[in-house]
BAMI-15142 format. One record per residue (C-alpha): residue number from 1; x, y, z. Coordinates in steps of 0.05 Angstrom, whole numbers, plus 5000, padded with zeros to 4 digits. Layout:
REM residues N
NUM,X,Y,Z
...
END
This chain:
REM residues 283
1,5218,5213,5111
2,5143,5222,5101
3,5144,5293,5112
4,5200,5303,5061
5,5162,5259,5012
6,5098,5300,5027
7,5134,5367,5008
8,5165,5335,4946
9,5096,5311,4923
10,5064,5379,4931
11,5120,5416,4898
12,5117,5367,4834
13,5041,5374,4832
14,5039,5450,4821
15,4987,5452,4876
16,4999,5496,4937
17,4999,5467,5008
18,4931,5503,5021
19,4901,5466,4965
20,4907,5402,5006
21,4834,5389,5037
22,4856,5322,5070
23,4919,5289,5090
24,4924,5215,5106
25,4986,5182,5137
26,4990,5104,5134
27,5044,5063,5167
28,5058,4996,5198
29,5120,5005,5243
30,5130,5036,5311
31,5131,5112,5299
32,5178,5129,5355
33,5133,5157,5412
34,5076,5123,5445
35,5013,5170,5443
36,5045,5217,5392
37,5005,5233,5327
38,5057,5221,5274
39,5006,5242,5218
40,5001,5311,5249
41,5075,5317,5245
42,5073,5305,5169
43,5013,5350,5161
44,5049,5407,5201
45,5115,5399,5160
46,5083,5395,5091
47,5014,5424,5091
48,4999,5468,5153
49,4932,5503,5162
50,4869,5472,5195
51,4848,5419,5141
52,4838,5349,5174
53,4895,5297,5181
54,4879,5222,5193
55,4926,5165,5207
56,4908,5098,5169
57,4924,5031,5204
58,4907,4983,5145
59,4975,4953,5148
60,5006,4939,5080
61,4943,4959,5045
62,4948,5028,5078
63,4969,5069,5018
64,4913,5043,4971
65,4863,5046,5026
66,4882,5120,5037
67,4872,5134,4966
68,4805,5106,4965
69,4788,5147,5027
70,4816,5209,4994
71,4773,5198,4932
72,4710,5189,4974
73,4729,5252,5015
74,4738,5300,4959
75,4675,5274,4922
76,4632,5284,4987
77,4665,5343,5017
78,4694,5381,4958
79,4762,5410,4955
80,4816,5408,4898
81,4868,5359,4928
82,4883,5307,4980
83,4951,5281,5005
84,4967,5208,5015
85,5030,5193,5052
86,5064,5131,5081
87,5126,5120,5126
88,5159,5062,5158
89,5225,5047,5191
90,5233,4972,5212
91,5297,4972,5254
92,5262,4946,5316
93,5219,4890,5294
94,5207,4833,5340
95,5251,4776,5312
96,5289,4825,5271
97,5283,4853,5199
98,5321,4795,5165
99,5277,4737,5197
100,5210,4775,5197
101,5174,4732,5148
102,5180,4680,5093
103,5192,4713,5025
104,5190,4783,5052
105,5243,4833,5076
106,5217,4898,5105
107,5254,4962,5076
108,5256,5030,5105
109,5222,5084,5064
110,5167,5138,5056
111,5122,5156,4997
112,5070,5211,4982
113,5018,5219,4929
114,4975,5280,4912
115,4906,5266,4890
116,4879,5326,4849
117,4808,5339,4819
118,4838,5386,4768
119,4904,5358,4737
120,4955,5304,4739
121,4994,5254,4699
122,4944,5196,4712
123,4869,5188,4724
124,4838,5138,4768
125,4792,5095,4728
126,4770,5048,4785
127,4790,5030,4856
128,4761,4970,4893
129,4770,4939,4962
130,4753,4874,4990
131,4762,4842,5060
132,4764,4773,5089
133,4769,4781,5166
134,4768,4709,5176
135,4840,4707,5162
136,4857,4756,5218
137,4885,4700,5260
138,4942,4687,5212
139,4981,4744,5242
140,4958,4729,5314
141,4975,4656,5321
142,4971,4634,5393
143,4986,4704,5420
144,4941,4740,5467
145,4941,4812,5493
146,5016,4837,5495
147,5029,4895,5544
148,5094,4915,5509
149,5088,4904,5434
150,5164,4913,5418
151,5192,4874,5478
152,5232,4814,5475
153,5171,4775,5500
154,5131,4791,5436
155,5122,4730,5392
156,5154,4742,5324
157,5112,4754,5262
158,5140,4689,5232
159,5122,4649,5295
160,5051,4675,5297
161,5041,4655,5224
162,5068,4585,5236
163,5025,4575,5295
164,4965,4592,5256
165,4985,4547,5196
166,4998,4488,5243
167,4925,4488,5256
168,4898,4508,5186
169,4910,4477,5119
170,4961,4514,5080
171,4930,4498,5014
172,4863,4526,5037
173,4893,4587,5068
174,4932,4603,5002
175,4868,4592,4961
176,4832,4643,5002
177,4890,4692,4987
178,4887,4681,4912
179,4812,4687,4913
180,4813,4751,4950
181,4863,4782,4902
182,4821,4755,4840
183,4755,4781,4871
184,4787,4848,4876
185,4821,4854,4810
186,4761,4832,4771
187,4711,4887,4789
188,4767,4938,4783
189,4780,4919,4712
190,4705,4917,4694
191,4691,4987,4725
192,4752,5013,4686
193,4726,4980,4622
194,4797,4952,4615
195,4816,4877,4598
196,4872,4846,4637
197,4915,4842,4575
198,4911,4915,4566
199,4945,4930,4633
200,5013,4956,4611
201,5043,4957,4683
202,5027,4920,4746
203,5050,4945,4812
204,5047,4886,4862
205,5070,4880,4934
206,5148,4880,4937
207,5154,4805,4959
208,5195,4745,4941
209,5190,4716,4873
210,5160,4649,4899
211,5106,4686,4936
212,5093,4734,4877
213,5083,4676,4830
214,5040,4638,4879
215,4990,4692,4901
216,4990,4740,4842
217,5027,4721,4780
218,5001,4650,4765
219,4930,4655,4789
220,4920,4724,4756
221,4958,4707,4693
222,5006,4768,4702
223,5070,4767,4666
224,5132,4779,4708
225,5157,4828,4658
226,5100,4876,4666
227,5116,4881,4743
228,5171,4919,4777
229,5195,4858,4816
230,5266,4869,4789
231,5266,4937,4825
232,5222,4920,4884
233,5272,4864,4906
234,5326,4916,4913
235,5284,4961,4962
236,5245,4909,5002
237,5171,4916,5025
238,5157,4987,5041
239,5101,4974,5089
240,5045,5014,5067
241,5081,5047,5010
242,5098,4995,4955
243,5043,5017,4905
244,5059,5093,4911
245,5133,5080,4907
246,5122,5035,4845
247,5079,5088,4809
248,5133,5139,4824
249,5188,5093,4797
250,5149,5083,4731
251,5135,5160,4729
252,5206,5186,4742
253,5242,5134,4700
254,5202,5152,4638
255,5168,5084,4633
256,5096,5114,4625
257,5068,5136,4560
258,5000,5171,4550
259,4943,5120,4540
260,4975,5067,4578
261,4942,5034,4637
262,4969,5016,4707
263,4942,4969,4757
264,4962,4979,4831
265,4949,4917,4874
266,4955,4918,4950
267,4942,4867,5005
268,4944,4881,5079
269,4937,4839,5144
270,4866,4831,5168
271,4857,4816,5111
272,4843,4866,5055
273,4860,4874,4982
274,4856,4934,4940
275,4862,4948,4863
276,4868,5014,4830
277,4868,5021,4753
278,4900,5084,4727
279,4902,5115,4657
280,4965,5154,4638
281,4945,5221,4611
282,5010,5262,4603
283,5085,5272,4625
END
């Protein structure tokens, strides 16, 4: 899926595969074979040649983290373009897809975005990342080292979260989540010289409405109608790819107009938050 998405992104960009100076592949789920480099498969299938390919393991924040790395790489090393790809299939999750987490159903899918220094329909105005590793235990719970991550003996994601929350105050944990998002969005808007009310579209994680309101809409004062929740609820949480998928949806459905601004907001286990502000420049 990711290889096909990458080929489609390159074809749509008018760049040639040899223009890609860096390929990044972000994912959450099992990629099929232990010890195999899935990112190299995507690179071989869509790019080829000898430019570097890296796998990014930043969980649900992998897409935007990869975008940040791509920007830094092109600025530091040169090159005309970088390829950001994501891919996840969640069929073998411990605990199952439908009982994975409260307010979140994983959806299978892949995305790709070509970052160009020369042309494109949107320009990155800012991109910020913030981390709070004191929250890493939320997804570890009481578990220790697990020899076979996908075995029946692995504690489920939901179980580990509930173990952590049984020892920590839910309101305090939720407050740190909202604070992390707010502390990421504010500098991104400031660097972009854009007021929050000037954002035309917000692409947020594809999660349940209650969680979306609790962690993003209410504390950040984001109107629901400016988000893609009505579409995201039909595809589920696409691992590292929600933000790229959402931007693609806006673009291909003709929902973007020159001069509009789009904010992409991501969060990943660990925990990290990212916010990218884009200005739409053309069709």
